N, C-alpha and C positions, 0 to 999 in steps of 0.2 A: 403459752405466750405467743409462739409464732402463728398459731391460727387466729389470734386477734389481730395481728399484724397484716396478716394475709386479708383477712375481713375487711379492715380498713384500707388497704389498697384496693381490692375489689370495689367498694363502695366509692372510693374517691376517683376510680377510673370510669366506673358506669354510670356515675350522678354528676359529673363536673359542674353543670349548669345550677342543679338543685345547691349544691355546696357553696357556690358564689352567691347565690341569692340569699340562703341562709347567714352566711358571713358578711355579705358585702351589704345588703338591703336591710335585713331585718334587725340584725345585731348592732351595724354601725347607725342605722337610723334611730333606733331605740336609743342609743347612748347619746347620739345628738340632740335628740328632743329632750332627753333626762337632762344634759347640761345645759340647753337654752332654758328649760323650765324653771331650773334648780336656783337661778340667779333671783327668781321672783319669790322665793321661799326661804323662810328662816332656817337655820342650820338644824334647829332642834326638829322643825317638821318635817326636814327632808330625812333626818335619820330614822325618824318614826316610820314614814313612808317607805323607805328602803329596807328597814329592818323587817318589816311585814311582807316582803317579797316572796318567802317561802309559804306564807300562810296563804297569800294572795293565788300562788302557783297550786297549792293543795285544793284550795277551792274550785278553782277554775278546772282543774283537772277532773274533779268529782262532777261538776255541772256539765262540762263539755264531753268529756271523754267516758264518764261513768266509774273512775278509778277511785279506790278507797286507799286511807292510809294503810289498813290492814292489822294495825297492832295497838296496844294500849301505849306503848312507848312512843309511838309516833302523836298521838293525840296529847299526849302529857308534853312533847316537844314543841307541839303546836301551841298548845295553849301557853307555856312558859313565855314562848316569843310573843304572844298576842297579850298576855299580861305585863310583860315588860315594856311593849310599846304603848299599851294603854296608860301605864303607869307614868311615863315621860310626857304623856299628853297632860295629864291632870296633876302632876306634882312637878314643880319646877326646881330641879336641882342645881341649875345653872346659877342663879342669884342667890347672893348672899343677902342677908338682912343685917342692917347697921343699926 
């Protein structure tokens, strides 16, 4: 536990500009763009887009970095997220028929 804290302190002290960039620019900018764009999208569509974020992350980490999920449960989990998001697109659970 103390080794982890020491590593965090070392990284913070040795890379302050990089941490400011990651926190201030990339995270804040992404949240700002997301908030601005979300007003033009329905709540259902936004929930599908945001619930697919882990799947997008896995796909891009494979394409860009060559990483793999590594195990069958990881693929099953990604498939469940994908199926849930796809079912939300094709099935409208929000509207009740009269």
